[in-house]
VMD Tcl script that builds the backbone (N, CA, C; Angstrom):
set m [mol new atoms 507]
animate dup $m
set s [atomselect $m all]
$s set {name element resname resid chain x y z} {
  {N N MET 1 A 62.887 20.699 -88.903}
  {CA C MET 1 A 64.261 21.805 -88.273}
  {C C MET 1 A 63.205 23.047 -88.468}
  {N N GLY 2 A 63.480 24.074 -87.619}
  {CA C GLY 2 A 62.814 25.225 -88.082}
  {C C GLY 2 A 62.532 26.131 -89.188}
  {N N ASP 3 A 61.345 26.595 -89.411}
  {CA C ASP 3 A 61.309 27.411 -90.700}
  {C C ASP 3 A 62.089 28.992 -90.193}
  {N N THR 4 A 62.300 29.596 -91.809}
  {CA C THR 4 A 63.367 30.382 -91.619}
  {C C THR 4 A 62.370 31.819 -92.466}
  {N N LEU 5 A 62.493 32.995 -91.256}
  {CA C LEU 5 A 60.816 33.711 -92.384}
  {C C LEU 5 A 62.114 35.224 -93.229}
  {N N SER 6 A 62.015 35.439 -94.302}
  {CA C SER 6 A 62.399 36.504 -94.921}
  {C C SER 6 A 61.748 37.522 -94.984}
  {N N VAL 7 A 62.258 38.577 -94.389}
  {CA C VAL 7 A 61.432 40.063 -94.595}
  {C C VAL 7 A 62.326 41.122 -95.527}
  {N N CYS 8 A 61.609 41.495 -96.615}
  {CA C CYS 8 A 62.517 42.928 -96.897}
  {C C CYS 8 A 61.450 44.097 -96.804}
  {N N VAL 9 A 62.518 45.076 -96.193}
  {CA C VAL 9 A 61.860 46.286 -96.032}
  {C C VAL 9 A 62.329 47.094 -96.906}
  {N N THR 10 A 61.576 48.055 -97.436}
  {CA C THR 10 A 61.884 49.193 -98.525}
  {C C THR 10 A 61.125 50.406 -98.343}
  {N N ASP 11 A 62.438 51.753 -98.578}
  {CA C ASP 11 A 61.467 52.688 -98.429}
  {C C ASP 11 A 61.118 53.427 -99.582}
  {N N SER 12 A 59.620 53.876 -99.171}
  {CA C SER 12 A 59.337 54.156 -100.963}
  {C C SER 12 A 59.311 55.629 -101.223}
  {N N ALA 13 A 60.010 55.926 -102.447}
  {CA C ALA 13 A 60.742 56.959 -102.704}
  {C C ALA 13 A 59.664 58.079 -102.879}
  {N N GLU 14 A 58.182 57.441 -103.192}
  {CA C GLU 14 A 57.279 58.082 -103.313}
  {C C GLU 14 A 56.788 59.089 -102.553}
  {N N PRO 15 A 56.211 59.983 -102.568}
  {CA C PRO 15 A 55.424 60.749 -101.145}
  {C C PRO 15 A 53.885 60.487 -101.063}
  {N N ALA 16 A 53.132 60.770 -100.138}
  {CA C ALA 16 A 51.966 60.012 -100.108}
  {C C ALA 16 A 50.918 61.285 -100.853}
  {N N PRO 17 A 50.279 60.675 -101.589}
  {CA C PRO 17 A 49.304 61.622 -102.069}
  {C C PRO 17 A 48.485 62.670 -101.911}
  {N N ILE 18 A 48.639 63.997 -101.987}
  {CA C ILE 18 A 48.024 65.315 -101.755}
  {C C ILE 18 A 46.674 64.933 -101.872}
  {N N GLN 19 A 46.027 64.961 -100.499}
  {CA C GLN 19 A 44.654 65.152 -100.419}
  {C C GLN 19 A 43.956 66.730 -101.097}
  {N N LYS 20 A 42.752 66.494 -102.248}
  {CA C LYS 20 A 42.353 67.342 -102.480}
  {C C LYS 20 A 41.597 67.815 -101.154}
  {N N GLN 21 A 41.160 69.005 -100.728}
  {CA C GLN 21 A 40.377 69.746 -99.759}
  {C C GLN 21 A 39.124 69.677 -100.629}
  {N N GLU 22 A 38.598 69.258 -99.827}
  {CA C GLU 22 A 36.874 69.770 -100.012}
  {C C GLU 22 A 36.625 71.235 -99.596}
  {N N LEU 23 A 35.901 72.169 -100.339}
  {CA C LEU 23 A 35.238 73.319 -100.221}
  {C C LEU 23 A 33.636 73.131 -99.815}
  {N N GLU 24 A 33.429 73.969 -98.896}
  {CA C GLU 24 A 31.762 74.123 -98.763}
  {C C GLU 24 A 31.453 75.608 -99.156}
  {N N LYS 25 A 30.031 75.791 -99.641}
  {CA C LYS 25 A 29.709 76.855 -99.765}
  {C C LYS 25 A 28.836 77.178 -99.333}
  {N N TYR 26 A 29.062 78.682 -98.501}
  {CA C TYR 26 A 28.757 79.081 -97.688}
  {C C TYR 26 A 28.007 80.575 -98.280}
  {N N ARG 27 A 26.541 81.222 -97.964}
  {CA C ARG 27 A 25.790 82.368 -98.349}
  {C C ARG 27 A 26.075 83.544 -97.251}
  {N N VAL 28 A 26.666 84.650 -97.408}
  {CA C VAL 28 A 26.272 86.048 -96.667}
  {C C VAL 28 A 24.952 86.152 -96.406}
  {N N VAL 29 A 24.539 85.986 -94.987}
  {CA C VAL 29 A 22.734 86.560 -94.912}
  {C C VAL 29 A 22.876 87.386 -93.905}
  {N N GLY 30 A 23.959 87.758 -93.566}
  {CA C GLY 30 A 23.849 88.954 -92.456}
  {C C GLY 30 A 23.586 90.182 -93.150}
  {N N GLN 31 A 22.530 91.227 -92.696}
  {CA C GLN 31 A 22.247 91.992 -93.491}
  {C C GLN 31 A 23.419 93.224 -93.220}
  {N N SER 32 A 24.147 93.024 -92.849}
  {CA C SER 32 A 25.247 94.323 -92.815}
  {C C SER 32 A 26.549 93.263 -93.417}
  {N N GLY 33 A 26.149 92.040 -94.719}
  {CA C GLY 33 A 27.306 91.312 -95.083}
  {C C GLY 33 A 27.958 90.529 -94.075}
  {N N ALA 34 A 29.641 90.724 -94.350}
  {CA C ALA 34 A 30.209 90.132 -93.755}
  {C C ALA 34 A 31.756 90.746 -94.087}
  {N N THR 35 A 32.246 90.581 -92.550}
  {CA C THR 35 A 33.801 91.066 -92.635}
  {C C THR 35 A 34.792 90.381 -92.910}
  {N N VAL 36 A 35.595 90.651 -93.859}
  {CA C VAL 36 A 36.781 89.302 -93.883}
  {C C VAL 36 A 37.840 89.714 -93.016}
  {N N ARG 37 A 39.029 89.221 -92.864}
  {CA C ARG 37 A 40.111 89.597 -92.022}
  {C C ARG 37 A 41.353 88.904 -92.578}
  {N N LYS 38 A 42.489 89.227 -92.283}
  {CA C LYS 38 A 43.873 88.218 -93.016}
  {C C LYS 38 A 43.952 87.448 -92.147}
  {N N ASP 39 A 43.896 86.860 -90.683}
  {CA C ASP 39 A 43.774 85.900 -90.344}
  {C C ASP 39 A 42.817 85.644 -89.377}
  {N N ILE 40 A 42.525 84.497 -88.503}
  {CA C ILE 40 A 41.258 84.195 -87.588}
  {C C ILE 40 A 41.531 84.918 -86.532}
  {N N ASN 41 A 42.506 86.010 -86.092}
  {CA C ASN 41 A 41.869 86.985 -85.044}
  {C C ASN 41 A 41.048 87.802 -85.510}
  {N N LEU 42 A 39.974 88.498 -84.671}
  {CA C LEU 42 A 38.950 89.549 -85.027}
  {C C LEU 42 A 39.815 90.692 -85.119}
  {N N ASP 43 A 40.832 91.204 -84.445}
  {CA C ASP 43 A 41.757 92.141 -84.905}
  {C C ASP 43 A 42.521 92.504 -85.709}
  {N N SER 44 A 42.640 91.306 -86.417}
  {CA C SER 44 A 43.691 91.338 -87.580}
  {C C SER 44 A 43.232 92.386 -88.691}
  {N N PRO 45 A 43.569 92.550 -89.903}
  {CA C PRO 45 A 43.605 93.556 -91.072}
  {C C PRO 45 A 42.834 93.214 -91.545}
  {N N LEU 46 A 41.863 94.389 -92.241}
  {CA C LEU 46 A 40.641 94.278 -92.742}
  {C C LEU 46 A 41.315 93.620 -94.260}
  {N N VAL 47 A 40.471 92.528 -94.981}
  {CA C VAL 47 A 40.551 92.005 -96.367}
  {C C VAL 47 A 39.669 92.717 -96.865}
  {N N ALA 48 A 38.683 92.335 -96.608}
  {CA C ALA 48 A 37.120 92.726 -97.634}
  {C C ALA 48 A 35.584 92.942 -96.859}
  {N N ASN 49 A 34.957 93.811 -97.413}
  {CA C ASN 49 A 33.682 93.725 -96.642}
  {C C ASN 49 A 32.916 92.428 -97.807}
  {N N LEU 50 A 32.117 91.644 -97.369}
  {CA C LEU 50 A 31.405 91.130 -98.506}
  {C C LEU 50 A 29.954 91.599 -98.337}
  {N N GLU 51 A 28.977 91.529 -99.383}
  {CA C GLU 51 A 28.045 92.347 -99.467}
  {C C GLU 51 A 27.187 90.341 -99.045}
  {N N LYS 52 A 25.547 90.749 -98.719}
  {CA C LYS 52 A 24.398 90.035 -98.227}
  {C C LYS 52 A 24.241 89.372 -99.832}
  {N N ASP 53 A 24.244 87.618 -99.478}
  {CA C ASP 53 A 24.302 86.916 -100.582}
  {C C ASP 53 A 25.127 86.967 -101.836}
  {N N THR 54 A 26.257 87.423 -100.936}
  {CA C THR 54 A 27.316 87.032 -101.572}
  {C C THR 54 A 27.716 84.960 -101.246}
  {N N ILE 55 A 28.002 84.592 -102.300}
  {CA C ILE 55 A 28.897 83.174 -102.070}
  {C C ILE 55 A 30.256 82.933 -101.929}
  {N N VAL 56 A 30.583 82.386 -101.006}
  {CA C VAL 56 A 32.249 82.321 -100.661}
  {C C VAL 56 A 31.728 81.039 -100.576}
  {N N GLU 57 A 33.612 80.559 -100.371}
  {CA C GLU 57 A 34.015 79.376 -100.427}
  {C C GLU 57 A 34.948 78.945 -99.181}
  {N N VAL 58 A 34.504 78.406 -98.348}
  {CA C VAL 58 A 35.013 77.643 -97.401}
  {C C VAL 58 A 35.783 76.923 -97.570}
  {N N SER 59 A 37.035 76.750 -96.248}
  {CA C SER 59 A 37.935 75.301 -96.584}
  {C C SER 59 A 38.008 75.023 -94.835}
  {N N VAL 60 A 37.725 75.638 -93.996}
  {CA C VAL 60 A 37.699 75.010 -92.509}
  {C C VAL 60 A 36.959 76.186 -91.674}
  {N N VAL 61 A 35.780 75.679 -90.778}
  {CA C VAL 61 A 35.624 76.158 -89.536}
  {C C VAL 61 A 36.058 75.917 -88.550}
  {N N LYS 62 A 36.521 76.863 -87.634}
  {CA C LYS 62 A 37.351 76.590 -86.296}
  {C C LYS 62 A 36.395 77.551 -85.494}
  {N N GLY 63 A 35.812 77.186 -84.543}
  {CA C GLY 63 A 34.656 77.905 -83.905}
  {C C GLY 63 A 33.491 78.666 -84.764}
  {N N ARG 64 A 33.674 79.820 -84.465}
  {CA C ARG 64 A 32.540 80.647 -85.114}
  {C C ARG 64 A 33.152 81.323 -86.517}
  {N N ARG 65 A 34.439 80.544 -86.642}
  {CA C ARG 65 A 35.218 81.499 -88.086}
  {C C ARG 65 A 35.849 80.621 -88.839}
  {N N ALA 66 A 35.565 81.201 -90.108}
  {CA C ALA 66 A 35.656 80.476 -91.273}
  {C C ALA 66 A 36.609 81.146 -92.054}
  {N N HIS 67 A 37.550 80.044 -92.958}
  {CA C HIS 67 A 38.519 80.440 -93.324}
  {C C HIS 67 A 38.154 80.521 -94.742}
  {N N ILE 68 A 37.762 81.305 -95.582}
  {CA C ILE 68 A 37.357 81.986 -97.165}
  {C C ILE 68 A 38.414 81.771 -97.912}
  {N N VAL 69 A 38.276 81.316 -99.003}
  {CA C VAL 69 A 39.223 81.044 -100.233}
  {C C VAL 69 A 38.631 81.800 -101.891}
  {N N SER 70 A 37.192 82.035 -101.418}
  {CA C SER 70 A 37.117 82.286 -102.317}
  {C C SER 70 A 35.905 83.206 -102.558}
  {N N PRO 71 A 35.271 84.540 -102.630}
  {CA C PRO 71 A 36.075 85.480 -103.403}
  {C C PRO 71 A 37.393 85.946 -103.083}
  {N N VAL 72 A 37.870 85.830 -102.108}
  {CA C VAL 72 A 38.976 86.403 -101.451}
  {C C VAL 72 A 39.420 85.281 -100.390}
  {N N ASP 73 A 40.644 85.550 -100.108}
  {CA C ASP 73 A 41.232 84.829 -99.169}
  {C C ASP 73 A 41.359 85.675 -97.647}
  {N N GLY 74 A 40.632 85.000 -96.291}
  {CA C GLY 74 A 40.572 85.381 -95.297}
  {C C GLY 74 A 39.499 85.062 -94.329}
  {N N TRP 75 A 39.645 85.623 -93.407}
  {CA C TRP 75 A 38.886 84.573 -92.211}
  {C C TRP 75 A 37.592 85.491 -91.780}
  {N N ALA 76 A 36.275 84.729 -91.614}
  {CA C ALA 76 A 35.265 85.796 -91.554}
  {C C ALA 76 A 34.247 85.127 -90.555}
  {N N SER 77 A 33.683 85.376 -89.600}
  {CA C SER 77 A 32.471 85.055 -88.979}
  {C C SER 77 A 31.267 84.657 -89.613}
  {N N VAL 78 A 31.222 83.264 -88.917}
  {CA C VAL 78 A 29.930 82.284 -89.486}
  {C C VAL 78 A 28.941 82.913 -88.285}
  {N N LYS 79 A 29.023 83.245 -87.156}
  {CA C LYS 79 A 28.046 83.974 -86.515}
  {C C LYS 79 A 28.761 85.036 -85.253}
  {N N THR 80 A 27.640 85.639 -84.721}
  {CA C THR 80 A 28.093 86.343 -83.778}
  {C C THR 80 A 28.439 85.527 -82.409}
  {N N GLU 81 A 28.285 86.366 -81.740}
  {CA C GLU 81 A 28.791 85.707 -80.314}
  {C C GLU 81 A 27.440 85.146 -79.555}
  {N N THR 82 A 26.267 86.290 -80.209}
  {CA C THR 82 A 24.856 86.140 -79.556}
  {C C THR 82 A 24.147 84.839 -80.312}
  {N N GLY 83 A 24.736 84.609 -81.348}
  {CA C GLY 83 A 24.464 83.781 -82.389}
  {C C GLY 83 A 23.235 83.983 -83.653}
  {N N TYR 84 A 23.886 85.494 -83.795}
  {CA C TYR 84 A 23.371 86.004 -85.074}
  {C C TYR 84 A 23.952 85.365 -86.388}
  {N N VAL 85 A 23.459 84.620 -87.363}
  {CA C VAL 85 A 23.674 84.228 -87.840}
  {C C VAL 85 A 24.505 85.246 -89.453}
  {N N ILE 86 A 25.769 85.080 -89.561}
  {CA C ILE 86 A 26.373 86.224 -90.907}
  {C C ILE 86 A 26.335 85.247 -91.880}
  {N N MET 87 A 27.229 83.678 -91.497}
  {CA C MET 87 A 26.912 83.270 -92.949}
  {C C MET 87 A 26.243 81.671 -92.857}
  {N N LYS 88 A 25.720 81.302 -93.548}
  {CA C LYS 88 A 25.120 80.144 -93.684}
  {C C LYS 88 A 25.433 78.777 -94.606}
  {N N LYS 89 A 25.334 78.119 -94.309}
  {CA C LYS 89 A 25.670 76.586 -95.463}
  {C C LYS 89 A 24.963 76.280 -96.793}
  {N N GLU 90 A 25.348 76.216 -97.557}
  {CA C GLU 90 A 24.523 76.677 -98.845}
  {C C GLU 90 A 23.797 75.338 -99.181}
  {N N ASP 91 A 23.569 74.106 -98.327}
  {CA C ASP 91 A 23.538 72.775 -98.115}
  {C C ASP 91 A 22.371 72.969 -97.636}
  {N N GLY 92 A 21.679 73.700 -97.270}
  {CA C GLY 92 A 19.949 73.990 -96.360}
  {C C GLY 92 A 20.328 73.376 -94.970}
  {N N GLU 93 A 21.105 73.926 -94.636}
  {CA C GLU 93 A 21.223 73.731 -93.048}
  {C C GLU 93 A 20.119 74.130 -92.146}
  {N N VAL 94 A 19.278 73.589 -91.375}
  {CA C VAL 94 A 18.503 74.094 -90.513}
  {C C VAL 94 A 18.997 74.569 -88.990}
  {N N TYR 95 A 18.592 75.586 -88.087}
  {CA C TYR 95 A 18.503 75.535 -87.226}
  {C C TYR 95 A 17.330 75.542 -86.226}
  {N N ARG 96 A 17.488 74.932 -85.288}
  {CA C ARG 96 A 16.144 74.430 -84.286}
  {C C ARG 96 A 16.365 75.975 -83.178}
  {N N TYR 97 A 15.185 76.174 -82.733}
  {CA C TYR 97 A 15.104 77.667 -81.960}
  {C C TYR 97 A 14.191 77.579 -81.370}
  {N N LYS 98 A 14.372 77.755 -79.843}
  {CA C LYS 98 A 12.924 77.393 -78.921}
  {C C LYS 98 A 12.031 78.463 -78.605}
  {N N ILE 99 A 10.841 78.748 -78.349}
  {CA C ILE 99 A 10.391 79.774 -78.096}
  {C C ILE 99 A 9.911 79.808 -76.886}
  {N N VAL 100 A 10.826 80.752 -76.088}
  {CA C VAL 100 A 11.186 80.920 -74.710}
  {C C VAL 100 A 10.603 81.782 -73.583}
  {N N LEU 101 A 9.484 83.018 -74.895}
  {CA C LEU 101 A 8.657 83.881 -73.853}
  {C C LEU 101 A 7.310 82.874 -73.514}
  {N N LYS 102 A 7.063 83.078 -72.576}
  {CA C LYS 102 A 5.645 82.400 -71.925}
  {C C LYS 102 A 4.336 82.952 -72.754}
  {N N ASP 103 A 4.303 83.979 -73.667}
  {CA C ASP 103 A 3.004 84.049 -74.707}
  {C C ASP 103 A 3.250 83.710 -76.024}
  {N N GLY 104 A 3.882 83.234 -76.112}
  {CA C GLY 104 A 4.629 82.621 -77.273}
  {C C GLY 104 A 4.874 83.846 -78.659}
  {N N ALA 105 A 5.304 83.679 -79.780}
  {CA C ALA 105 A 5.692 84.463 -80.777}
  {C C ALA 105 A 4.608 84.747 -81.762}
  {N N VAL 106 A 4.236 85.792 -82.204}
  {CA C VAL 106 A 3.516 85.683 -83.732}
  {C C VAL 106 A 4.255 85.858 -84.671}
  {N N ILE 107 A 3.924 85.112 -85.570}
  {CA C ILE 107 A 4.568 84.401 -87.090}
  {C C ILE 107 A 3.844 85.423 -87.947}
  {N N ARG 108 A 4.379 86.189 -89.046}
  {CA C ARG 108 A 4.138 87.198 -90.266}
  {C C ARG 108 A 4.552 86.604 -90.855}
  {N N LYS 109 A 3.740 87.139 -92.255}
  {CA C LYS 109 A 4.379 86.903 -93.236}
  {C C LYS 109 A 5.485 87.527 -94.175}
  {N N GLY 110 A 5.922 88.483 -93.752}
  {CA C GLY 110 A 7.151 89.052 -94.227}
  {C C GLY 110 A 7.656 89.514 -92.826}
  {N N ALA 111 A 9.020 90.166 -93.335}
  {CA C ALA 111 A 9.633 91.012 -91.893}
  {C C ALA 111 A 9.123 91.829 -91.086}
  {N N ASP 112 A 8.536 92.948 -92.101}
  {CA C ASP 112 A 7.590 94.105 -91.420}
  {C C ASP 112 A 7.453 93.535 -90.181}
  {N N ILE 113 A 7.142 94.163 -89.180}
  {CA C ILE 113 A 6.329 94.113 -87.672}
  {C C ILE 113 A 5.287 94.335 -87.867}
  {N N ASP 114 A 5.485 95.863 -88.758}
  {CA C ASP 114 A 4.148 96.786 -88.624}
  {C C ASP 114 A 2.859 96.649 -89.834}
  {N N THR 115 A 3.519 96.331 -90.478}
  {CA C THR 115 A 2.644 96.361 -91.812}
  {C C THR 115 A 2.462 94.737 -92.387}
  {N N SER 116 A 3.368 94.193 -92.126}
  {CA C SER 116 A 2.884 92.629 -92.319}
  {C C SER 116 A 1.847 91.239 -91.896}
  {N N GLU 117 A 1.030 90.579 -92.454}
  {CA C GLU 117 A -0.254 90.214 -92.242}
  {C C GLU 117 A 0.423 88.755 -91.395}
  {N N VAL 118 A -0.148 88.548 -89.869}
  {CA C VAL 118 A -0.230 87.698 -89.302}
  {C C VAL 118 A -0.502 86.056 -89.199}
  {N N VAL 119 A 0.075 85.058 -89.806}
  {CA C VAL 119 A -0.328 84.189 -90.274}
  {C C VAL 119 A -0.152 82.791 -89.437}
  {N N GLY 120 A 0.170 83.227 -87.928}
  {CA C GLY 120 A 0.233 82.192 -86.522}
  {C C GLY 120 A 0.698 82.388 -85.786}
  {N N ARG 121 A 0.466 81.558 -84.881}
  {CA C ARG 121 A 1.546 81.632 -83.595}
  {C C ARG 121 A 2.298 80.338 -83.297}
  {N N ALA 122 A 3.483 80.659 -82.579}
  {CA C ALA 122 A 4.363 79.793 -81.932}
  {C C ALA 122 A 4.008 79.768 -80.542}
  {N N GLU 123 A 4.170 78.461 -79.760}
  {CA C GLU 123 A 3.706 78.471 -78.306}
  {C C GLU 123 A 4.776 78.395 -77.462}
  {N N TYR 124 A 4.904 78.750 -76.226}
  {CA C TYR 124 A 5.876 78.265 -75.462}
  {C C TYR 124 A 6.466 77.486 -75.429}
  {N N LEU 125 A 7.989 76.964 -75.497}
  {CA C LEU 125 A 8.166 76.063 -75.804}
  {C C LEU 125 A 8.089 75.459 -76.616}
  {N N ASP 126 A 7.615 75.902 -78.226}
  {CA C ASP 126 A 7.378 74.861 -79.196}
  {C C ASP 126 A 9.062 75.297 -80.027}
  {N N ILE 127 A 8.982 74.299 -80.653}
  {CA C ILE 127 A 10.480 74.201 -81.540}
  {C C ILE 127 A 9.902 74.914 -82.800}
  {N N VAL 128 A 11.296 75.596 -83.148}
  {CA C VAL 128 A 10.504 75.887 -84.327}
  {C C VAL 128 A 11.884 75.929 -85.563}
  {N N GLU 129 A 11.953 75.844 -86.724}
  {CA C GLU 129 A 12.971 75.523 -87.965}
  {C C GLU 129 A 13.235 76.673 -88.548}
  {N N SER 130 A 14.500 76.984 -88.678}
  {CA C SER 130 A 15.247 78.013 -89.389}
  {C C SER 130 A 16.273 77.833 -90.479}
  {N N THR 131 A 16.363 78.849 -91.665}
  {CA C THR 131 A 17.974 78.769 -92.014}
  {C C THR 131 A 18.868 79.204 -91.501}
  {N N GLY 132 A 18.530 80.231 -90.619}
  {CA C GLY 132 A 19.553 81.400 -90.083}
  {C C GLY 132 A 19.002 82.543 -90.498}
  {N N GLU 133 A 18.622 82.855 -91.724}
  {CA C GLU 133 A 18.238 84.130 -92.390}
  {C C GLU 133 A 17.758 85.089 -91.760}
  {N N VAL 134 A 18.164 86.315 -91.231}
  {CA C VAL 134 A 17.999 87.100 -90.122}
  {C C VAL 134 A 17.862 88.463 -90.849}
  {N N GLN 135 A 16.517 89.054 -90.622}
  {CA C GLN 135 A 16.547 91.024 -90.598}
  {C C GLN 135 A 16.349 91.863 -89.831}
  {N N GLU 136 A 17.147 92.843 -89.898}
  {CA C GLU 136 A 16.826 93.583 -88.522}
  {C C GLU 136 A 15.676 95.028 -89.016}
  {N N VAL 137 A 14.499 95.114 -88.496}
  {CA C VAL 137 A 13.907 95.840 -88.912}
  {C C VAL 137 A 12.864 96.474 -87.589}
  {N N ASP 138 A 13.858 97.894 -87.658}
  {CA C ASP 138 A 13.089 98.975 -86.518}
  {C C ASP 138 A 14.284 98.246 -85.640}
  {N N GLY 139 A 15.000 97.725 -85.832}
  {CA C GLY 139 A 16.199 97.774 -84.679}
  {C C GLY 139 A 16.158 95.971 -83.769}
  {N N ILE 140 A 15.013 95.373 -84.195}
  {CA C ILE 140 A 14.436 94.315 -83.654}
  {C C ILE 140 A 14.758 93.223 -85.073}
  {N N GLN 141 A 15.578 91.909 -84.366}
  {CA C GLN 141 A 16.392 91.268 -85.239}
  {C C GLN 141 A 15.064 89.928 -85.554}
  {N N ARG 142 A 14.608 89.659 -86.837}
  {CA C ARG 142 A 13.690 89.049 -87.212}
  {C C ARG 142 A 13.959 87.754 -88.172}
  {N N LEU 143 A 13.343 86.749 -87.581}
  {CA C LEU 143 A 14.033 85.379 -87.609}
  {C C LEU 143 A 13.290 85.030 -88.500}
  {N N ARG 144 A 13.555 84.079 -89.925}
  {CA C ARG 144 A 12.817 83.463 -91.175}
  {C C ARG 144 A 12.878 82.116 -90.611}
  {N N ILE 145 A 11.460 81.592 -90.384}
  {CA C ILE 145 A 11.489 80.120 -89.691}
  {C C ILE 145 A 10.096 79.742 -91.376}
  {N N LYS 146 A 9.865 78.335 -91.127}
  {CA C LYS 146 A 9.148 77.684 -92.698}
  {C C LYS 146 A 7.853 78.227 -93.289}
  {N N GLN 147 A 7.160 79.070 -91.286}
  {CA C GLN 147 A 5.718 79.439 -91.811}
  {C C GLN 147 A 5.549 80.606 -91.977}
  {N N GLY 148 A 6.947 81.497 -92.060}
  {CA C GLY 148 A 7.075 83.071 -92.461}
  {C C GLY 148 A 8.061 83.689 -91.038}
  {N N TRP 149 A 8.228 84.531 -90.267}
  {CA C TRP 149 A 8.731 85.787 -89.823}
  {C C TRP 149 A 8.366 85.520 -88.595}
  {N N ILE 150 A 9.645 85.501 -87.392}
  {CA C ILE 150 A 9.294 85.860 -86.495}
  {C C ILE 150 A 10.091 87.275 -85.173}
  {N N SER 151 A 9.543 87.732 -84.233}
  {CA C SER 151 A 11.053 88.466 -84.071}
  {C C SER 151 A 11.728 87.631 -82.924}
  {N N MET 152 A 13.340 87.782 -82.563}
  {CA C MET 152 A 13.905 87.245 -82.027}
  {C C MET 152 A 13.946 87.676 -80.449}
  {N N ASN 153 A 13.426 89.301 -80.095}
  {CA C ASN 153 A 13.429 89.681 -79.020}
  {C C ASN 153 A 12.204 90.797 -79.015}
  {N N LEU 154 A 11.104 90.693 -77.985}
  {CA C LEU 154 A 10.459 92.160 -77.821}
  {C C LEU 154 A 10.852 93.601 -78.143}
  {N N ARG 155 A 10.074 94.298 -78.569}
  {CA C ARG 155 A 10.394 95.548 -79.125}
  {C C ARG 155 A 9.367 96.285 -77.561}
  {N N GLU 156 A 10.183 96.590 -76.864}
  {CA C GLU 156 A 10.009 97.222 -75.463}
  {C C GLU 156 A 10.217 99.072 -75.884}
  {N N ASN 157 A 9.324 99.850 -75.803}
  {CA C ASN 157 A 9.801 101.350 -75.898}
  {C C ASN 157 A 10.709 101.701 -76.451}
  {N N GLY 158 A 10.837 101.205 -77.707}
  {CA C GLY 158 A 11.466 101.637 -78.887}
  {C C GLY 158 A 13.362 101.006 -78.609}
  {N N SER 159 A 13.132 100.048 -77.791}
  {CA C SER 159 A 14.395 99.144 -77.874}
  {C C SER 159 A 14.204 97.618 -77.853}
  {N N VAL 160 A 15.049 97.113 -77.745}
  {CA C VAL 160 A 15.809 95.475 -77.637}
  {C C VAL 160 A 15.046 95.189 -76.246}
  {N N GLY 161 A 13.890 94.597 -76.320}
  {CA C GLY 161 A 13.352 93.415 -74.932}
  {C C GLY 161 A 13.850 92.129 -74.617}
  {N N ALA 162 A 12.920 91.508 -73.789}
  {CA C ALA 162 A 13.218 90.163 -73.412}
  {C C ALA 162 A 13.655 89.071 -74.662}
  {N N PRO 163 A 13.954 88.116 -74.534}
  {CA C PRO 163 A 14.119 87.045 -75.855}
  {C C PRO 163 A 12.957 86.418 -75.731}
  {N N ILE 164 A 12.723 86.586 -77.054}
  {CA C ILE 164 A 11.665 85.613 -77.636}
  {C C ILE 164 A 11.920 84.002 -77.786}
  {N N VAL 165 A 13.269 83.843 -78.281}
  {CA C VAL 165 A 13.706 82.396 -78.645}
  {C C VAL 165 A 15.164 82.322 -78.705}
  {N N GLU 166 A 15.472 81.037 -78.211}
  {CA C GLU 166 A 16.803 80.790 -77.931}
  {C C GLU 166 A 17.251 79.600 -78.813}
  {N N ARG 167 A 18.282 79.498 -79.425}
  {CA C ARG 167 A 19.033 78.192 -80.503}
  {C C ARG 167 A 18.486 77.494 -79.616}
  {N N VAL 168 A 18.078 76.444 -80.397}
  {CA C VAL 168 A 18.914 74.971 -79.564}
  {C C VAL 168 A 20.049 74.215 -80.358}
  {N N ASP 169 A 20.556 73.413 -79.868}
  {CA C ASP 169 A 21.826 73.165 -80.938}
  {C C ASP 169 A 21.421 71.469 -80.903}
}
mol reanalyze $m
mol bondsrecalc $m
mol representation Tube
mol addrep $m
């Protein structure tokens, strides 16, 4: 004859365990620090301005905005719309940039364009790696790469000129 299969179904009264949220450490690297706002919207109320080199704990990144839970609670930009890095992961994340100026790029030992010695050149279409650290010198953003510092744009008549590098994703 046929076999009978009995099944007992019960509802568990115990809730599913809450998973601890992994926080990531970021460092504020933007020259002007980082602006923290109440929520993800760029026009929400100001919470704080964090100084350069402040270490923050981030719970989530949405687009270019990060939810910071320490040292304050709020939202800050990881980078600007143009790619300027404001906060970078502390795990040594590397960003890649392509030299897009046909004349290439001069690499200097320090960030100062006028006084730092030349240590090399990056040629047109070369890929250089950076931690994302940027300093502004005389209105020109300078990018730290493994070999030294390069300008992100030409300096033309005291203002920002043609791009020298572009971010490669």
